[in-house]
TORBAFI-302074 format. One record per residue (C-alpha): residue number from 1; residue in one letter; z, x, y negated. Coordinates in pm, whole numbers, plus 50000, padded with zeros to 5 digits. Each point is the difference from the previous one (the first is absolute). Example, Ala and Ser with C-alpha at 12.3 -4.5 7.8 and 13.67 -1.06 7.14 Angstrom:
// residues 2
<pavex:1, margu:A, Z:50780, X:51230, Y:50450>
<pavex:2, margu:S, Z:49934, X:50137, Y:49656>
//
This chain:
// residues 324
<pavex:1, margu:X, Z:63505, X:73316, Y:89829>
<pavex:2, margu:X, Z:50106, X:49842, Y:50330>
<pavex:3, margu:X, Z:50017, X:49624, Y:50044>
<pavex:4, margu:X, Z:50381, X:50020, Y:49996>
<pavex:5, margu:X, Z:49998, X:50201, Y:49678>
<pavex:6, margu:X, Z:49757, X:49753, Y:49848>
<pavex:7, margu:X, Z:50220, X:49697, Y:50067>
<pavex:8, margu:X, Z:50314, X:50181, Y:49881>
<pavex:9, margu:X, Z:49826, X:50099, Y:49678>
<pavex:10, margu:X, Z:49894, X:49639, Y:49951>
<pavex:11, margu:X, Z:50360, X:49886, Y:50056>
<pavex:12, margu:X, Z:50115, X:50222, Y:49713>
<pavex:13, margu:X, Z:49735, X:49885, Y:49751>
<pavex:14, margu:X, Z:50177, X:49781, Y:49746>
<pavex:15, margu:X, Z:49677, X:49862, Y:49854>
<pavex:16, margu:X, Z:49888, X:49863, Y:50336>
<pavex:17, margu:X, Z:50353, X:49881, Y:50070>
<pavex:18, margu:X, Z:49996, X:49796, Y:49678>
<pavex:19, margu:X, Z:49659, X:49855, Y:50084>
<pavex:20, margu:X, Z:50117, X:49906, Y:50347>
<pavex:21, margu:X, Z:50300, X:49814, Y:49857>
<pavex:22, margu:X, Z:49761, X:49797, Y:49786>
<pavex:23, margu:X, Z:49733, X:49921, Y:50259>
<pavex:24, margu:X, Z:50151, X:50073, Y:50341>
<pavex:25, margu:X, Z:50093, X:49652, Y:50113>
<pavex:26, margu:X, Z:49661, X:49872, Y:49895>
<pavex:27, margu:X, Z:49852, X:50251, Y:50244>
<pavex:28, margu:X, Z:50215, X:49910, Y:50300>
<pavex:29, margu:X, Z:50307, X:50223, Y:49966>
<pavex:30, margu:X, Z:50211, X:49711, Y:50128>
<pavex:31, margu:X, Z:49893, X:50098, Y:50351>
<pavex:32, margu:X, Z:50210, X:50317, Y:49979>
<pavex:33, margu:X, Z:50258, X:49892, Y:49741>
<pavex:34, margu:X, Z:50218, X:49696, Y:50065>
<pavex:35, margu:X, Z:49979, X:49845, Y:49655>
<pavex:36, margu:X, Z:50064, X:50092, Y:49641>
<pavex:37, margu:X, Z:50341, X:49834, Y:49957>
<pavex:38, margu:X, Z:50319, X:49922, Y:50189>
<pavex:39, margu:X, Z:49906, X:49644, Y:50097>
<pavex:40, margu:X, Z:49678, X:50121, Y:50159>
<pavex:41, margu:X, Z:50160, X:50284, Y:50195>
<pavex:42, margu:X, Z:50278, X:49769, Y:50124>
<pavex:43, margu:X, Z:49737, X:49766, Y:50145>
<pavex:44, margu:X, Z:49834, X:50296, Y:50171>
<pavex:45, margu:X, Z:50333, X:50105, Y:50150>
<pavex:46, margu:X, Z:50065, X:49649, Y:50129>
<pavex:47, margu:X, Z:49659, X:49994, Y:50166>
<pavex:48, margu:X, Z:50064, X:50333, Y:50175>
<pavex:49, margu:X, Z:50355, X:49905, Y:50100>
<pavex:50, margu:X, Z:49864, X:49685, Y:50164>
<pavex:51, margu:X, Z:49793, X:50226, Y:50224>
<pavex:52, margu:X, Z:50297, X:50210, Y:50106>
<pavex:53, margu:X, Z:49932, X:50283, Y:49755>
<pavex:54, margu:X, Z:50259, X:50158, Y:49772>
<pavex:55, margu:X, Z:49904, X:50131, Y:49655>
<pavex:56, margu:X, Z:50082, X:50283, Y:49767>
<pavex:57, margu:X, Z:49916, X:49912, Y:49641>
<pavex:58, margu:X, Z:49864, X:50243, Y:49742>
<pavex:59, margu:X, Z:49983, X:49907, Y:49632>
<pavex:60, margu:X, Z:49703, X:50219, Y:49912>
<pavex:61, margu:X, Z:50020, X:50233, Y:49703>
<pavex:62, margu:X, Z:49835, X:50321, Y:49880>
<pavex:63, margu:X, Z:50035, X:50236, Y:49703>
<pavex:64, margu:X, Z:50351, X:49893, Y:49893>
<pavex:65, margu:X, Z:50102, X:50226, Y:49712>
<pavex:66, margu:X, Z:50179, X:49750, Y:49775>
<pavex:67, margu:X, Z:50349, X:49866, Y:50055>
<pavex:68, margu:X, Z:49887, X:49649, Y:49914>
<pavex:69, margu:X, Z:49751, X:50003, Y:50290>
<pavex:70, margu:X, Z:50261, X:50132, Y:50242>
<pavex:71, margu:X, Z:50249, X:49734, Y:49893>
<pavex:72, margu:X, Z:49736, X:49730, Y:50039>
<pavex:73, margu:X, Z:49926, X:50125, Y:50353>
<pavex:74, margu:X, Z:50371, X:49994, Y:50082>
<pavex:75, margu:X, Z:50033, X:49638, Y:49887>
<pavex:76, margu:X, Z:49697, X:49902, Y:50205>
<pavex:77, margu:X, Z:50143, X:50162, Y:50313>
<pavex:78, margu:X, Z:50339, X:49836, Y:49944>
<pavex:79, margu:X, Z:49824, X:49665, Y:49974>
<pavex:80, margu:X, Z:49818, X:50063, Y:50328>
<pavex:81, margu:X, Z:50331, X:50081, Y:50171>
<pavex:82, margu:X, Z:50148, X:49674, Y:49869>
<pavex:83, margu:X, Z:49706, X:49804, Y:50142>
<pavex:84, margu:X, Z:50015, X:50176, Y:50337>
<pavex:85, margu:X, Z:50367, X:49906, Y:50021>
<pavex:86, margu:X, Z:49977, X:49644, Y:49867>
<pavex:87, margu:X, Z:49707, X:49914, Y:50229>
<pavex:88, margu:X, Z:50144, X:50184, Y:50301>
<pavex:89, margu:X, Z:49688, X:50208, Y:50057>
<pavex:90, margu:X, Z:49954, X:50280, Y:50252>
<pavex:91, margu:X, Z:49918, X:50268, Y:49744>
<pavex:92, margu:X, Z:50133, X:50309, Y:49831>
<pavex:93, margu:X, Z:49907, X:50216, Y:49701>
<pavex:94, margu:X, Z:49787, X:50312, Y:49967>
<pavex:95, margu:X, Z:50005, X:50176, Y:49665>
<pavex:96, margu:X, Z:49888, X:50321, Y:49835>
<pavex:97, margu:X, Z:50264, X:50192, Y:49800>
<pavex:98, margu:X, Z:49737, X:50091, Y:49740>
<pavex:99, margu:X, Z:49949, X:49632, Y:49922>
<pavex:100, margu:X, Z:50371, X:49976, Y:49923>
<pavex:101, margu:X, Z:49999, X:50294, Y:49760>
<pavex:102, margu:X, Z:50012, X:50321, Y:50203>
<pavex:103, margu:X, Z:49734, X:50159, Y:49778>
<pavex:104, margu:X, Z:50200, X:49901, Y:49691>
<pavex:105, margu:X, Z:50360, X:50095, Y:50080>
<pavex:106, margu:X, Z:50183, X:50053, Y:50329>
<pavex:107, margu:X, Z:50323, X:49819, Y:49902>
<pavex:108, margu:X, Z:49804, X:49711, Y:49850>
<pavex:109, margu:X, Z:49807, X:49954, Y:50326>
<pavex:110, margu:X, Z:50322, X:50033, Y:50201>
<pavex:111, margu:X, Z:50164, X:49716, Y:49808>
<pavex:112, margu:X, Z:49694, X:49779, Y:50049>
<pavex:113, margu:X, Z:49982, X:50074, Y:50371>
<pavex:114, margu:X, Z:50372, X:49953, Y:50046>
<pavex:115, margu:X, Z:49984, X:49653, Y:49843>
<pavex:116, margu:X, Z:49720, X:49902, Y:50237>
<pavex:117, margu:X, Z:50171, X:50140, Y:50309>
<pavex:118, margu:X, Z:50332, X:49840, Y:49907>
<pavex:119, margu:X, Z:49848, X:49652, Y:49977>
<pavex:120, margu:X, Z:49805, X:50052, Y:50321>
<pavex:121, margu:X, Z:50315, X:50121, Y:50174>
<pavex:122, margu:X, Z:50183, X:49686, Y:49892>
<pavex:123, margu:X, Z:49732, X:49797, Y:50178>
<pavex:124, margu:X, Z:49968, X:50240, Y:50296>
<pavex:125, margu:X, Z:49645, X:50092, Y:49904>
<pavex:126, margu:X, Z:49864, X:50346, Y:50076>
<pavex:127, margu:X, Z:49838, X:50216, Y:49729>
<pavex:128, margu:X, Z:49750, X:50270, Y:50088>
<pavex:129, margu:X, Z:49936, X:50290, Y:49763>
<pavex:130, margu:X, Z:49626, X:50069, Y:50021>
<pavex:131, margu:X, Z:49900, X:50362, Y:49956>
<pavex:132, margu:X, Z:49732, X:50118, Y:49762>
<pavex:133, margu:X, Z:49853, X:50343, Y:49935>
<pavex:134, margu:X, Z:50177, X:50331, Y:50069>
<pavex:135, margu:X, Z:50113, X:50044, Y:49638>
<pavex:136, margu:X, Z:50213, X:49683, Y:50038>
<pavex:137, margu:X, Z:50115, X:50062, Y:50357>
<pavex:138, margu:X, Z:50327, X:50186, Y:49946>
<pavex:139, margu:X, Z:50118, X:49796, Y:49698>
<pavex:140, margu:X, Z:49931, X:49683, Y:50201>
<pavex:141, margu:X, Z:50201, X:50129, Y:50295>
<pavex:142, margu:X, Z:50280, X:50093, Y:49759>
<pavex:143, margu:X, Z:50002, X:49644, Y:49865>
<pavex:144, margu:X, Z:50005, X:49862, Y:50354>
<pavex:145, margu:X, Z:50296, X:50210, Y:50108>
<pavex:146, margu:X, Z:50193, X:49923, Y:49683>
<pavex:147, margu:X, Z:49958, X:49627, Y:50052>
<pavex:148, margu:X, Z:50061, X:50023, Y:50374>
<pavex:149, margu:X, Z:50344, X:50139, Y:49922>
<pavex:150, margu:X, Z:50087, X:49649, Y:49878>
<pavex:151, margu:X, Z:49761, X:49772, Y:50191>
<pavex:152, margu:X, Z:49857, X:50027, Y:50349>
<pavex:153, margu:X, Z:49719, X:49743, Y:49965>
<pavex:154, margu:X, Z:49750, X:50268, Y:49898>
<pavex:155, margu:X, Z:49742, X:50209, Y:50180>
<pavex:156, margu:X, Z:49692, X:50200, Y:49918>
<pavex:157, margu:X, Z:49662, X:50134, Y:50105>
<pavex:158, margu:X, Z:49914, X:50325, Y:50174>
<pavex:159, margu:X, Z:49647, X:50125, Y:49929>
<pavex:160, margu:X, Z:49890, X:50194, Y:50306>
<pavex:161, margu:X, Z:49762, X:50235, Y:49819>
<pavex:162, margu:X, Z:50273, X:50189, Y:49812>
<pavex:163, margu:X, Z:50111, X:50325, Y:50162>
<pavex:164, margu:X, Z:50364, X:49907, Y:49940>
<pavex:165, margu:X, Z:49976, X:49656, Y:50160>
<pavex:166, margu:X, Z:50129, X:50118, Y:50338>
<pavex:167, margu:X, Z:50319, X:50103, Y:49819>
<pavex:168, margu:X, Z:50012, X:49678, Y:49800>
<pavex:169, margu:X, Z:49958, X:49771, Y:50299>
<pavex:170, margu:X, Z:50305, X:50175, Y:50150>
<pavex:171, margu:X, Z:50185, X:50001, Y:49667>
<pavex:172, margu:X, Z:49956, X:49623, Y:49967>
<pavex:173, margu:X, Z:50031, X:49906, Y:50367>
<pavex:174, margu:X, Z:50291, X:49767, Y:49919>
<pavex:175, margu:X, Z:49781, X:49804, Y:49758>
<pavex:176, margu:X, Z:49743, X:49734, Y:50073>
<pavex:177, margu:X, Z:49669, X:50186, Y:49958>
<pavex:178, margu:X, Z:49639, X:49903, Y:49958>
<pavex:179, margu:X, Z:49780, X:50282, Y:50129>
<pavex:180, margu:X, Z:49650, X:50037, Y:49855>
<pavex:181, margu:X, Z:49732, X:50268, Y:49995>
<pavex:182, margu:X, Z:49993, X:50035, Y:49619>
<pavex:183, margu:X, Z:49757, X:49874, Y:49739>
<pavex:184, margu:X, Z:50001, X:50246, Y:49709>
<pavex:185, margu:X, Z:49798, X:50315, Y:49942>
<pavex:186, margu:X, Z:50248, X:50281, Y:50048>
<pavex:187, margu:X, Z:49965, X:50375, Y:49967>
<pavex:188, margu:X, Z:49955, X:50207, Y:50316>
<pavex:189, margu:X, Z:50324, X:50182, Y:49914>
<pavex:190, margu:X, Z:50206, X:49686, Y:50074>
<pavex:191, margu:X, Z:49794, X:49784, Y:50235>
<pavex:192, margu:X, Z:49770, X:50011, Y:50298>
<pavex:193, margu:X, Z:49636, X:49951, Y:49906>
<pavex:194, margu:X, Z:49845, X:49960, Y:50345>
<pavex:195, margu:X, Z:49987, X:49652, Y:50155>
<pavex:196, margu:X, Z:50084, X:50134, Y:50345>
<pavex:197, margu:X, Z:50317, X:50166, Y:49869>
<pavex:198, margu:X, Z:50102, X:49690, Y:49807>
<pavex:199, margu:X, Z:49945, X:49770, Y:50298>
<pavex:200, margu:X, Z:50204, X:50233, Y:50222>
<pavex:201, margu:X, Z:50294, X:50013, Y:49758>
<pavex:202, margu:X, Z:49983, X:49622, Y:49954>
<pavex:203, margu:X, Z:50046, X:49942, Y:50373>
<pavex:204, margu:X, Z:50271, X:50267, Y:50030>
<pavex:205, margu:X, Z:50205, X:49852, Y:49717>
<pavex:206, margu:X, Z:49964, X:49646, Y:50131>
<pavex:207, margu:X, Z:50120, X:50112, Y:50341>
<pavex:208, margu:X, Z:50294, X:50195, Y:49855>
<pavex:209, margu:X, Z:50127, X:49707, Y:49799>
<pavex:210, margu:X, Z:49949, X:49753, Y:50282>
<pavex:211, margu:X, Z:50222, X:50218, Y:50217>
<pavex:212, margu:X, Z:50259, X:50107, Y:49742>
<pavex:213, margu:X, Z:49973, X:49769, Y:49698>
<pavex:214, margu:X, Z:50147, X:49675, Y:49879>
<pavex:215, margu:X, Z:49684, X:49788, Y:49975>
<pavex:216, margu:X, Z:49634, X:50101, Y:49983>
<pavex:217, margu:X, Z:49714, X:49825, Y:49821>
<pavex:218, margu:X, Z:49672, X:50132, Y:50139>
<pavex:219, margu:X, Z:49749, X:49950, Y:49719>
<pavex:220, margu:X, Z:49647, X:50028, Y:50133>
<pavex:221, margu:X, Z:49680, X:49804, Y:50063>
<pavex:222, margu:X, Z:49896, X:50243, Y:50273>
<pavex:223, margu:X, Z:49998, X:49825, Y:50337>
<pavex:224, margu:X, Z:50016, X:50338, Y:50176>
<pavex:225, margu:X, Z:50332, X:50080, Y:49834>
<pavex:226, margu:X, Z:50128, X:49649, Y:50070>
<pavex:227, margu:X, Z:49909, X:50026, Y:50368>
<pavex:228, margu:X, Z:50167, X:50343, Y:50018>
<pavex:229, margu:X, Z:50320, X:49858, Y:49850>
<pavex:230, margu:X, Z:49998, X:49708, Y:50244>
<pavex:231, margu:X, Z:49984, X:50243, Y:50293>
<pavex:232, margu:X, Z:50264, X:50229, Y:49845>
<pavex:233, margu:X, Z:50259, X:49726, Y:49941>
<pavex:234, margu:X, Z:49941, X:49864, Y:50350>
<pavex:235, margu:X, Z:50042, X:50344, Y:50155>
<pavex:236, margu:X, Z:50323, X:50071, Y:49809>
<pavex:237, margu:X, Z:50143, X:49647, Y:50024>
<pavex:238, margu:X, Z:50019, X:49962, Y:49624>
<pavex:239, margu:X, Z:50090, X:49637, Y:49919>
<pavex:240, margu:X, Z:49781, X:49791, Y:49771>
<pavex:241, margu:X, Z:50280, X:49963, Y:49746>
<pavex:242, margu:X, Z:49978, X:50373, Y:49921>
<pavex:243, margu:X, Z:49647, X:49996, Y:49856>
<pavex:244, margu:X, Z:49718, X:49799, Y:49849>
<pavex:245, margu:X, Z:49630, X:50039, Y:49942>
<pavex:246, margu:X, Z:49887, X:49968, Y:49641>
<pavex:247, margu:X, Z:49661, X:49941, Y:49841>
<pavex:248, margu:X, Z:49866, X:49909, Y:49658>
<pavex:249, margu:X, Z:49934, X:49648, Y:49882>
<pavex:250, margu:X, Z:49638, X:49905, Y:50063>
<pavex:251, margu:X, Z:49930, X:50273, Y:50256>
<pavex:252, margu:X, Z:49945, X:49942, Y:50375>
<pavex:253, margu:X, Z:50140, X:49649, Y:49989>
<pavex:254, margu:X, Z:49921, X:49925, Y:50364>
<pavex:255, margu:X, Z:50180, X:50313, Y:50116>
<pavex:256, margu:X, Z:50302, X:49912, Y:49785>
<pavex:257, margu:X, Z:50022, X:49656, Y:50159>
<pavex:258, margu:X, Z:49936, X:50143, Y:50344>
<pavex:259, margu:X, Z:50286, X:50250, Y:49979>
<pavex:260, margu:X, Z:50237, X:49729, Y:49876>
<pavex:261, margu:X, Z:49895, X:49772, Y:50288>
<pavex:262, margu:X, Z:50061, X:50284, Y:50247>
<pavex:263, margu:X, Z:50362, X:49996, Y:49890>
<pavex:264, margu:X, Z:50005, X:50312, Y:49785>
<pavex:265, margu:X, Z:50172, X:49995, Y:49663>
<pavex:266, margu:X, Z:49722, X:49994, Y:49746>
<pavex:267, margu:X, Z:50019, X:50040, Y:49623>
<pavex:268, margu:X, Z:49721, X:49956, Y:49749>
<pavex:269, margu:X, Z:50008, X:50205, Y:49680>
<pavex:270, margu:X, Z:49942, X:49733, Y:49734>
<pavex:271, margu:X, Z:49902, X:50125, Y:49653>
<pavex:272, margu:X, Z:49966, X:49769, Y:49703>
<pavex:273, margu:X, Z:49919, X:50021, Y:49631>
<pavex:274, margu:X, Z:49706, X:50089, Y:49778>
<pavex:275, margu:X, Z:50051, X:50373, Y:50032>
<pavex:276, margu:X, Z:49832, X:50020, Y:50342>
<pavex:277, margu:X, Z:49727, X:50258, Y:49943>
<pavex:278, margu:X, Z:50185, X:50330, Y:50052>
<pavex:279, margu:X, Z:50173, X:49859, Y:50308>
<pavex:280, margu:X, Z:49671, X:49896, Y:50158>
<pavex:281, margu:X, Z:49817, X:50325, Y:49923>
<pavex:282, margu:X, Z:50281, X:50198, Y:50164>
<pavex:283, margu:X, Z:49972, X:49784, Y:50312>
<pavex:284, margu:X, Z:49633, X:50094, Y:50018>
<pavex:285, margu:X, Z:50084, X:50366, Y:49938>
<pavex:286, margu:X, Z:50262, X:49994, Y:50274>
<pavex:287, margu:X, Z:49751, X:49870, Y:50253>
<pavex:288, margu:X, Z:49641, X:49942, Y:49882>
<pavex:289, margu:X, Z:49945, X:49787, Y:50311>
<pavex:290, margu:X, Z:50216, X:49741, Y:49824>
<pavex:291, margu:X, Z:49680, X:49900, Y:49822>
<pavex:292, margu:X, Z:49890, X:49832, Y:50321>
<pavex:293, margu:X, Z:50336, X:49834, Y:50058>
<pavex:294, margu:X, Z:50022, X:49805, Y:49674>
<pavex:295, margu:X, Z:49903, X:49635, Y:50004>
<pavex:296, margu:X, Z:49625, X:49977, Y:49945>
<pavex:297, margu:X, Z:50013, X:49784, Y:49690>
<pavex:298, margu:X, Z:50137, X:50294, Y:49796>
<pavex:299, margu:X, Z:49667, X:50173, Y:50028>
<pavex:300, margu:X, Z:49759, X:49742, Y:49867>
<pavex:301, margu:X, Z:49672, X:50105, Y:49844>
<pavex:302, margu:X, Z:50157, X:49961, Y:49657>
<pavex:303, margu:X, Z:50304, X:50209, Y:50097>
<pavex:304, margu:X, Z:49790, X:50278, Y:50146>
<pavex:305, margu:X, Z:49784, X:50014, Y:49689>
<pavex:306, margu:X, Z:50299, X:50034, Y:49768>
<pavex:307, margu:X, Z:50174, X:50254, Y:50225>
<pavex:308, margu:X, Z:49680, X:50204, Y:50018>
<pavex:309, margu:X, Z:49960, X:49999, Y:49623>
<pavex:310, margu:X, Z:50366, X:50099, Y:49953>
<pavex:311, margu:X, Z:49978, X:50275, Y:50260>
<pavex:312, margu:X, Z:49674, X:50129, Y:49855>
<pavex:313, margu:X, Z:50144, X:50010, Y:49650>
<pavex:314, margu:X, Z:50309, X:50177, Y:50127>
<pavex:315, margu:X, Z:49801, X:50265, Y:50187>
<pavex:316, margu:X, Z:49770, X:50052, Y:49704>
<pavex:317, margu:X, Z:50304, X:50063, Y:49784>
<pavex:318, margu:X, Z:50138, X:50251, Y:50249>
<pavex:319, margu:X, Z:49669, X:50182, Y:50022>
<pavex:320, margu:X, Z:49954, X:50014, Y:49623>
<pavex:321, margu:X, Z:50346, X:50156, Y:49963>
<pavex:322, margu:X, Z:49923, X:50251, Y:50274>
<pavex:323, margu:X, Z:49680, X:50126, Y:49838>
<pavex:324, margu:X, Z:50102, X:50006, Y:49636>
//
């Protein structure tokens, strides 16, 4: 099992996810998650805004298979939108269609998403549809296009590792797009597996949308990619109001501030809530080097001990299943 596979498998383990919800903030999860409730995340947004940094806010949620949970998530997101508006914050919304009921019923999720987008549109707040695994890709795009027929304050994510992403970045060139490498374990029939191929497609799709698209969010912690983009936009005279750099809350803080001070649009992806575990494991799967970018207090002696025990138990379970 590769390191990426390991972290993805951990992200999908509901037992560890439940344990993380119970103990995570005692172990330092607040360094990568901006609070457990709306008041806490609003304070985090204010702090970042004061430093010239915009925010996209994600109400974390995993394993939503009950309508009650999807409705609760919707109400939470609506409340965040109200606070962004009432406090005049520089922030918008990122959400996952599965959290709003995509795995339950398509029309049910559509109605939930439409209510969120309608309120955000009233307040001129953008809503980004985050993408998940390949099984949810096409239904999520279908939801996006259906809602975009009524509201234009929506955009989405292109995951560079999918074979079809070149087509999708062209298909959605008139949308605001966040371009990422991709963080899920996908079959070789639908996605590139080699890092070199993924990195190449990532750069190609960023360049295409910078030249032809509406607005591009370049989501990366890789300074090599960032430096390449700086040179590319300078060479092609692409104005700053056509793109932004984007990083995760708690990662490479000095670089985030530095890019904002240089005059680039910068947006921090700000997750909040107790359901942080799957999100964080996928960030490590996406780029294992992220381990070294997280604020040091996350990895205290106590944290490392508990993570090691959890990982050991998980691997033991996998091995026992393999050799039965």
